[in-house]
N, C-alpha and C positions, 0 to 999 in steps of 0.2 A: 280566122286566126287560129282557133283550136286545131282545125284540120292541117294548117300549115305546120304547127308545132309538132303535131303527131307525125307528119311525114318526115320532118327533120330528125326526130327521134329514131324512126325506123332506119333512115340512112346511116345515122351514127352508129346504131347497134350492128348493122350489117358490116360497116367498115371494120368495127372492133372485132367481129367475128372473123373476118378475113385476116386480120393481123394476127389473131390467136391461132388460126389455122397454119399460117405460114410459120409461126414459131414452133409448132409441134411437128412440122414436116421435116424431112431430111435435108432440105436445102439450107445451106448456110446463110445466115443473115449477116448484112454488112455491120462489121464491128471492128474494134482495134485489136491488137495482138492478144492472144490468150495470156492470162495472168495466173501464174502458180502461186496461190496464197497459202498453201499447206503442203505438208509432205508426210508420208508414212513415218512412224517412229523408227529410230535407229536401234538396232540393225533392221533393215527393211526386209530381209530373207531371215527367217527363223526356223523353218521346218527341216533344213539341211545345213551343213556347215560349208561356207564358201569364202574364198579370198580372192585377192588380185583382180579387182573389178576393172574391166575395160569397157567404158561407155561410149556408145555411138548413137547418132541420130540419123535414121534413114529416111528415104522419100515418102514412106507411108506415114510419116508424122509421129511415129513412136520413138521413144529412146530405148535402146536395147543395152544390156550389160552382159558381157561375156566373162564368166568367172571360172576360176579353178575350184576344186571340190576337196575339202579336207574330209578324210575318212575317219570314222569313229568305231573302235578306239584308235587313236593316232599313234604313230611311231615317227616322231619328228614330222617332217614333210615327205618322207620316203614313199608313202602309200598313196599319194595323190595320183590318181590314174584316170580322171574323166573330167569332163567339162559340161556346164549347164549354161542356159541362156534365160535371161529374165527381161521383160519388157513392161513399159507403161506408157500411158499418154496424159497422165496427170500428176505423176510423182506420189500418188496416194495408193493406187490399186496396182499391184505388181503380178504379172502372169509368169509362172514357171513353164517355159517351153520344153523343159525335160533335158535329158542328156543328149548331147550332139556328137560326142566323140569319146572314145576311150582307148587306152594303151593297146588293147587287143587288136585294134583296127589299124595299127601302124606297122606296115610290113618290115620296115628297117629297124623297129624299136628293140630294145634290150629284152631278152627272154623273160627276165623277172617282172617286167612291167613297172608300174609305178612312175613317179617323176614326170607327171604332167603338170608343169608349173604355169606361171602366168602367161596368158594367151593375148591375142589381139585379133581385130577383124577389119577388113577394108572392103570397099565396093568399087567396081569399075565395070562399066559396059554391060550391065545385066547380071554380073556374077559377084558373089560374096566370097572373099578370100579370108580364110580362117588360118592364123598363123599360131603355132604352138612349139614350145621347146620340148625336146624328148631325147634322151641319150640312146646310143645304138649299141652300147656294150655294158657289160657288168661293171666296169670302171666308168661310172657315170660322170665323174668329175672332168674327164677329158674327151668325152665322146658325144657332147651335146650337138644336136642339129635342129635347125629351124624348119619344121615341117609345114606344109601348106595343104589344106583341105578346101574344097570348093563346093559351092551350092548355088542354085537359083533362088533360094529362099534364105532369109536372114537367120533363121533359127531351127532349121531342120535339114535333113537329107545331105550332110556334108560328106564328101568322099575324099580320102587322102590321095594326093597327086605325087607326093615325093617330098624332098627337102631341097633347100636353096644351097647350091654349091658355092664355095668360096667364102663362107662365113666363119669366123673363128668360133670355137666351142664354147660360146657364151649363152646366157639365158635371156628371158624377158623380151621377146621380140616385140617391136611396135612399128606400125606403118602410119606415116603422115602423108596425106595426099594435098599438095599444094593447090592454090586457086587455078593454076595453069594446067592442072591434071597430072603433073609430075609427082610420082610416088617415091617416097624415101623410106628406107628401112633401118631400124636401129636394134641393137642388142648390147647386153653388158652384164657385168658382175664382178665382184671382187676387186672393185676400184677402176675397172676399164669400161668405157663407154664408146661404142663405135657407130657410125652411121654411113649410109651410102645410098646411091640411086638404085631403083628398080626399073627394069625394062617394062614395056607395055603389057607383057604377059603377066606381070606381077609376081612371077616365080623365079626370075633370074636377075642377078646383079648386073648393072650397066656401070662397069668400072669397079674399082676397089673400094672396100670399106676403109674409113679412116678414123683415127681417134678424135673424139669430141674434145676440143681444148677449152680450158677456161672453167671447167666444173670443179667445185670445192667439195671434197669428202664424198665423192660419189661411190655408192654402193650398188644399186640395182634400180629397176622400175622406171626405165625411160619412158617419157611421154611428152610428145610435142603438140602444142596448139598454137594458134595465131590469134593475136589481139591488136587491133589498131595498126596493122601492117608490121608488127614485130613478131618474131618467133620466140616462143617460151618452151624451155626444156625443163620439166619437172622430174624429180627422182627421189629415191629414198637414200638416206645417208648412212654412215657407219656407226651411228650413235648406239652404243651398247651398254647399258647399265652403268651409266656415268653422267657427267656433266659436260655439256658442249653448248657453247654460246649462251651460258647461263641457264640452260634448260636441262632438267633432270629427266632420265627415262631412257627408252630405246630409240628406235628409228624415228628421226624427224623427216618431214618432207621438205625438200629445198627446190629452188628453181633458178634458172639463168635465162638471160634474154640475148637475142642476136638479130641481125639484119638478114641473116641466111639460115635456111633450115640445116645446114651442116656446120655452123659456127664460123668463127670462133665465138664463144659464149662468155658473157659477163655475169658472174655470180651475184644474185640479188639477196639471197638469204633464205630463211625458213618461212614457209606459209602454213605449215601444220605441225603442231607439237606432237610428241608421242602418244599413242593410244595405250590401252591396257594390254596390248599383245606385244610380243617380242619383235615382231616384224610390222611393216606397213608397206602398202603398194597402192598408188593412187592413179586416177585419171581425172582430167579436167575437160568439161564439155559445156557448150552453150545449148540451151534448150528453151524454145518459146521466148527468146529474148533475155533470158536469165542464165547465169553462169553457176556451175555446180562442181563440187569437188567430191569424188568418190574415193573410198578407202576401206580398210577393214579394221576390226577390233576383235576382242575376245569377251564382250559384254555378255553373251548368252552362256558360254561354256566356262569362263574363267580359266581357260586352258590355252597356252600360247599357241598350240597346233590345232585347235579347233576354233577356227575364226568365222567372223560373219561380216558381210559387206554392209557398208553404210554410205550415206550421202549427206552433204550440207552445202549451203550456199557459199559461193565464192565471190568476193568483191574486189574491185581494183581502186587504187588510189588515182587522183588526177594525173599523176606523173607516170601511170602505167604499172607501178609496183602492185603487188598483191597483198591485200590485208591478211592478217593471221585468221585462218578459218576457225570458226567457233564450232566445236564438236557438240552436238546435242546428245544428251544422255537418255 
């Protein structure tokens, strides 16, 4: 009997050892979806000043943020002239992939440089397409163009290919790729938001751009995402040093909903109150089964034009409306 018990114990220990070995190996274990139970403190990038976060999830399983870069000392937002990329796989540890593009690399750009404002990035057929606004003349107000740089990597080796013909001189490019693979591009500013289709090459318009109808108090920062079959267009409003819908402060983040990526849109309200910065610019993305709202504030510098990117959880009500985002301090 003792021999039998001893043999059973040996077998049990061996099986336990095998299980332990499997857990330490690089092979994934069968389990449910990853759960993000904590995040880095806000702002999650503190070693440089960044703004206008465009968050994307690529096939490597990482979440990437493409951000503009506030220069220190600042002069409004005139001196912004380069872009950085950051990524994470757990929302706690963030990697700075470094600078991916600056104004000196734009052949058609204004001689004085600067004015590299909010960007975006899209992926199709093995190529990453980086979209950025940059004026071509000293009179930057009326000479904005939406440039396109491409790379085979998500965070390095981008080369400027040119700019998209036929778009109005507006800022804040954003590209939404629908479930059927059709890509849509948006840009806007100063109360005008436009959208249209892109050709398969992701660098030419397929038809004309049209005004997005139904938006209330639109200012800039167009971002489109899809949830439960509906299209959501979020944006920054014109809230400047006053009261709007009972909220005091600067830019709020609003959203509208549609059955089509090009509208018409039904305004639903505010999903984020003003930060401590004079501006705000957001993106909304799903990562590992959870939704997140990215934005910027001035919590590190306490200066309106030295901003820092942040992220908080985003939740939906049962009727599909978005709950007010709680900004972590």
